[in-house]
N, C-alpha and C positions, 0 to 999 in steps of 0.2 A: 504495499499500501504506498501510497506517495505519503511522505512526512513534508513541514515548513518548521524553517524559519523565520525572522522579521530579525531583516540586517540596516541597521541605513536608513532606514526607512523604503527597503526597497523587501521583499518575499524571495524567498530561498526554496526550490521543491527539491525534494527529490526521492529517488524512488530504486533501489536496489532489485538486479536481474540478476537470478541466474542465469550462468556462463551457459548453461547446457540443462536439460533434462533429461527426463523424469529424473528431479531431486533426489541425491544420494548424503548422506550426511558427512561426505567428501567434496559435495558439489562445488565448486568457488562462482563468484559472483562478481557483476561488471557494475555501474550506476550509471543513470543517467538523469536528468536535474535540469533544471531553468528556470530562469532570473526575471522579475517580474515587478512591475509597479502593483502594491492593493488595488484590488476592484479591473487589472487588469481580466481584457477577454482573451484567453489563453487560447483561441483558435482563430487567432490571427498569429501570425508570423510577428510580425511590426509590434506587435508587445511585449514578446518574450524574449531573451538574449537563452537560449539552450546549449548545453553545455554536459557532454556524455563519455564515459571512459571503457571504449570496448576491446578492447590489445591489453592493457592490463587487466589482472586475477585478482578478486581481494579474498584471500582463506575464507571469512564468514560473512553476514554479512553486515553485523558490527561494524566491522573494518570500512565497505562497503560507505556507510551510510558519512562515517567518520572522514572517507577521502573525499563522497560527494560533495561534501557539509565546508570543508576545505576550500574543494575549489569553487563551490559558491561563492564563502567570502571573497576569495583573489579577485573574480567575479567583477564582484559588488565593490570591493578596491579600484579596482579601475575603472569602473565607471561611473564613480563618488567623487572618490580620492582617499585619498587614508589621514586629512590631516583636515 
């Protein structure tokens, strides 16, 4: 399921994705995510900035979520500045 945090006036949405299925105890994860302003219509690409990692694999869902939020925060910082 999608998870969301607020960051510097924007929203970061992330979704861990199984690298392949069906899931087993050792199935690795990737992630998908996007940054948008609150209330954005996500059906329109111009209202969101998408990011994802489908090359690297993460051992657990928690690791994928952590990496995704880290990437989302970096994207927010580049969009609004860090100062």
